[in-house]
KOLTITI-183512 format. One record per residue (C-alpha): residue in three letters; x, y, z. Coordinates in pm, whole numbers, plus 50000, padded with zeros to 5 digits. Example, Ala and Ser with C-alpha at 12.3 -4.5 7.8 and 13.67 -1.06 7.14 Angstrom:
Ala512304955050780Ser513674989450714
***
This chain:
Unk465285170650876Unk465245158850515Unk468195132250510Unk467805123950152Unk468265156050064Unk471555155050256Unk472705125750134Unk471775131049746Unk473635166849783Unk476845149549944Unk476945125449636Unk475915152349420Unk479385170849470Unk481515142849418Unk479665140449072Unk479845176548989Unk483785174349083Unk484555145848886Unk485345122949150Unk482535101249220Unk484105065749242Unk482845037649024Unk483905002149110Unk484554980848829Unk482984946248805Unk485434923748703Unk486794886248799Unk490764877348782Unk491384844048576Unk493394823748819Unk496824811848670Unk496824840248356Unk496984873648567Unk496834901648466Unk494104886448250Unk490664891648389Unk486754894348272Unk484914925848298Unk481254923248352Unk480274956948397Unk478514972448077Unk478444940647857Unk476424913147751Unk478544886947955Unk482294887848053Unk484784908847829Unk488494898447826Unk490534931347996Unk494044934348094Unk494474947348463Unk497214972548529Unk496184987448850Unk496554958849096Unk498444963949413Unk498794924849401Unk502334937149263Unk503924901949207Unk500774884349135Unk501214860349439Unk497534857249476Unk497884837249199Unk500854815749285Unk500474777349308Unk501944778549655Unk499694803849795Unk496724786449646Unk497744753049779Unk498564762750120Unk495084781750146Unk493274748650001Unk495094725550252Unk494254753250565Unk490704752450446Unk490204713950449Unk492044710650774Unk490624737050977Unk487414753850803Unk486374785150704Unk486874811650993Unk489194819351270Unk486024817651561Unk486864850151720Unk489154873251864Unk492814867251912Unk491954861252263Unk488844843452245Unk489244815452012Unk490794833851730Unk494284823951768Unk495534796851595Unk499024781451500Unk498844797951169Unk498724829851340Unk501754821151564Unk503774809051251Unk503304841551042Unk504054864151329Unk507274843751379Unk508164846951007Unk507514883151003Unk509724893151290Unk512574872851096Unk511804887450782Unk512384924550931Unk515004912451201Unk512654921251490Unk512294900651832Unk508134901551742Unk505494907851514Unk501514912451561Unk499074905551293Unk495954926651187Unk493134923050982Unk494604952250735Unk497084977150675Unk494875005350768Unk493964990651097Unk497414981751186Unk498705019651124Unk495385033551280Unk495685009151600Unk499255013151655Unk499695047851617Unk497045056151834Unk498105032752064Unk501395043752119Unk500725079252144Unk498345073552388Unk500885053152596Unk503595076652576Unk502735105252791Unk502745140852613Unk504015122952310Unk504295144051968Unk504155129051604Unk506385142551329Unk504445132551011Unk505485134050679Unk502965152550465Unk502475125950232Unk501695100150516Unk498825079150383Unk495275081650517Unk495505052850786Unk498515069350951Unk496635103050953Unk493735085551097Unk496035070151387Unk497895101551465Unk494225119451475Unk492565090751709Unk495805090351941Unk494895127452035Unk498415137052049Unk500085170451926Unk501315164851544Unk504015182651362Unk503825177050964Unk506825183850793Unk507325183750429Unk507605157450232Unk511205142050271Unk512425175950373Unk515135167750614Unk515655203150706Unk511965211750794Unk512075181351001Unk515035188851203Unk513705221651250Unk510455208651412Unk512405184651638Unk514805210051770Unk511895233451868Unk510605208352093Unk511255201752461Unk514425176852445Unk512585157352741Unk508995151952555Unk508505117752395Unk508665119852019Unk507585096951734Unk508805101351358Unk506175083851145Unk507005080050749Unk506635059150457Unk509335039450276Unk507765041049912Unk505055068549849Unk502435053149647Unk501065078749427Unk504445097549383Unk506825065049358Unk509505081049558Unk511765067349846Unk512215081250194Unk515765088950287Unk515635062750566Unk519195063950719Unk519055104350710Unk515875103350903Unk517355079151171Unk520175100651211Unk517685129451318Unk515445102951549Unk519205092551693Unk519755130151742Unk516765138351907Unk516035105652081Unk512625102251887Unk511265067651787Unk510775056751433Unk507555042751252Unk507975031750924Unk505225020750678Unk506524996850400Unk503064987250277Unk504484993249923Unk507704979049954Unk507484947950139Unk508174917149943Unk509024939249660Unk512524953449796Unk515554934749985Unk517434905049909Unk514144885950122Unk511724909250038Unk511854932750391Unk511294963850212Unk513344995850167Unk514704992050520Unk515904957250422Unk517514965250103Unk518885000050257Unk520304979550541Unk518305003850788Unk515844980850952Unk517864976251248Unk517655014751306Unk513585016751285Unk511525010451584Unk508324997251438Unk507924987651053Unk504384981950946Unk503654962850641Unk500694947450456Unk500014910950345Unk497424924250071Unk499804939149808Unk503064922049718Unk502254889549943Unk498584887849745Unk496594878150031Unk494944899950297Unk495974916650611Unk498624940350803Unk501104936751097Unk503914957151271Unk507074942651331Unk508954956151662Unk510884951551954Unk508884925152178Unk508084951052452Unk506584974052213Unk504644944152048Unk503324933952379Unk502134970452449Unk500294974052118Unk498704940052181Unk497224946252510Unk496114981752460Unk495334987252121Unk491294982052043Unk491434975551686Unk493624944251768Unk491864933752067Unk488284938251968Unk488604922651608Unk488094890551476Unk491384875151357Unk492114867151035Unk490834838650874Unk493364808350912Unk492934802750533Unk493884836750468Unk497044835750710Unk498144799950574Unk498564817750208Unk500254845450349Unk502554820650511Unk503314802550201Unk503824840850037Unk506454850250282Unk508114820150293Unk508484819449889Unk509514855549883Unk512454852650141Unk514044824749888Unk513184837349556Unk513804868849401Unk512564860449054Unk509494878349069Unk510874911149224Unk513514912648927Unk511044906548670Unk508614934548824Unk511584958048834Unk512304950448465Unk508684956548352Unk508454987348540Unk511705001148385Unk510304992748059Unk507175008848079Unk508355041148215Unk510805042847922Unk507995034547656Unk505555060447789Unk508665084447834Unk509575079847446Unk506135084147351Unk506215118247494Unk503365110547779Unk503465128748099Unk504855103348327Unk506195112048655Unk509675107548771Unk509525077448975Unk512325055549155Unk510065026249236Unk507954999349072Unk505125026649086Unk504345040648725Unk502105072248749Unk500795093548470Unk499905130848549Unk496915144448377Unk495945172548624Unk491725169748603Unk489295148048764Unk487175147148463Unk489665137348225Unk491225112048413Unk488235092448444Unk487365097648074Unk490715083547984Unk490295055248201Unk486575050748064Unk487945049247704Unk490805024947793Unk488554999647938Unk485595004947675Unk487365005647367Unk491054990347458Unk489954962247717Unk492804979947943Unk491754984748303Unk493345011948513Unk491635035948777Unk492185071148791Unk493445087249106Unk491715117549231Unk491325139649553Unk491445131149831Unk494005105149735Unk496065129349565Unk495755167349604Unk493595183849357Unk495075194149033Unk497445163049033Unk494815137048920Unk496675107648755Unk496655075348624Unk498725049248830Unk500315014848654Unk501824988248827Unk503024963948584Unk503744928848744Unk506244901648629Unk503484886748379Unk502654918348192Unk504394911047844Unk506254937447623Unk503254935147381Unk500994943647637Unk503024974947708Unk503544988647400Unk499624980847317Unk499205001647639Unk501445030747538Unk499675031247180Unk496245033447320Unk497285062847567Unk498995083747251Unk495935076547059Unk493795091247334Unk495975118647444Unk495725129947085Unk492205125647071Unk491265145047385Unk493845171547288Unk495815167947599Unk499445181847643Unk502045158647571Unk505365160147817Unk507775188347742
***
């Protein structure tokens, strides 16, 4: 058995399909985001502008967050010391779970090391606890949700994206007495569209199903206190389990769920992904705690981010570039080819100092490869004009089709 040959062939397939992933070598400049320094292919750092960060509101740079992390570091040290039940439970963890439960109007919350783990651990555990559970999953759900559903061993029914008629058809076909769980996202990050939460909850009521919503691209971003789309649409009380991340709009790291205290206790007690994992370092939890508290009280960042996203969409659209329809802060630009998407991104970085990552399969379906821009509150209007000008020039250079 020639193992090297197998590994070489696996990597070679990615290269031949134009979707081999290259990680950029950068350092962000604290206090001046979205400015950063790029080290790849240069003699020393080159100044660049970051356009694809999930730190949507630049809270990872916020003075309150930095100060809280520094204080915690000097107060309790670096690591947590273990799993939550063996030395890794701190007062920071307890406080943050209380803040997150309050943010979503729930009885309790539970922290995980990432949003991926919170989805995987919760969904897989829930379905195992509920005998004969069937999970109804939106076809565009994140890979972490798909992994959790697969790891649960439960039967699943995949419904067409945001297609309520199809969802009801699938729900109606099952035994009314079988446990059911509807799993979906609020903001779909590659499309920039939003789920019809109330309508999905109406179906969950009608067919006696639990609801599980992934709000990772919405928490901190929407609602009067940053509780997400469910908060904005006054639907949080209708959702059984709300899942979120601490590494996007909140700017640090981690994941969580918020739910009824009984559900939290079940996941806390049965999920291997929670029980056997070293807990988040207190320094990280302290930073998130400061971020959540700030965004509960401040809408300045959210409003500036939404204004900038709207402006960038308008500029790209007016330039004839194929910006995809999006009702959220996410600005996807369709390319439709993995090699061309990578080429555009390479030119932007090398010639214009603009950093955006191409989004290829399996993150999006083949033939729908795109660039995904996430303008933040600190991106300026001149930066957006420069980006639009650069993209227009590259589109013409590569003879790419403009929007009809």
